[in-house]
C-alpha angles and dihedrals in degrees: 000000000000110000097206097060131064107256117245114262091244095065107118115254091237090058091050092049092048092048093048091049092048092049093047090051093047092049091048091049091051092048091047091050093047090049092048092238093158094214133101117237089255093052091047091049091049093050091047090053091047090053090054098038100039122180096018125143115257090244092052091048091051089052093048091049092043093232132129111267091236090052089052090051089060092052091046092049090054094045092046089050088055091050094246102116138032128209115206132179113266106247090219095048119020091198091063126074127221116213124212137161115262122243089262096049098085095080092049092047089053091051090050091050092049092050091045092050090050092050091047090051089053091047094050097041109140093021120111123231089257091053092051091047091050092051090049091050092047094048091045089053092048090051092050091047092051100038121109090244094056115113121211 
């Protein structure tokens, strides 16, 4: 879909959501590169989730992020290599790993949040607070409707 033109009203909602997500990701990646963040968008997303969902098992984190556990392992390997996360044995199950941000991760998480806020401001330019709130509510409802835990 062309990004400079308003999409026709008959474009399926799923296409619009996918395009918006792709463009948000691209804009974040460009901002991260310009800022010298040193993380991919996926690594930044993973670290941001870890900061919110501290001390979760890797498998639980993969579920929360809706990514394949092996995909998450790659992100965690990269973040651990950069000193941003720690994986520790779960005290209740030594086979499982608990993921937490490292002591030095807070500054990087703040940089990620700042970049994300800037990209969201660009994405929502021209929309009022009520419009943004309505989009958030609608997307939240769609996510609940489509989640595995939804009952119909």
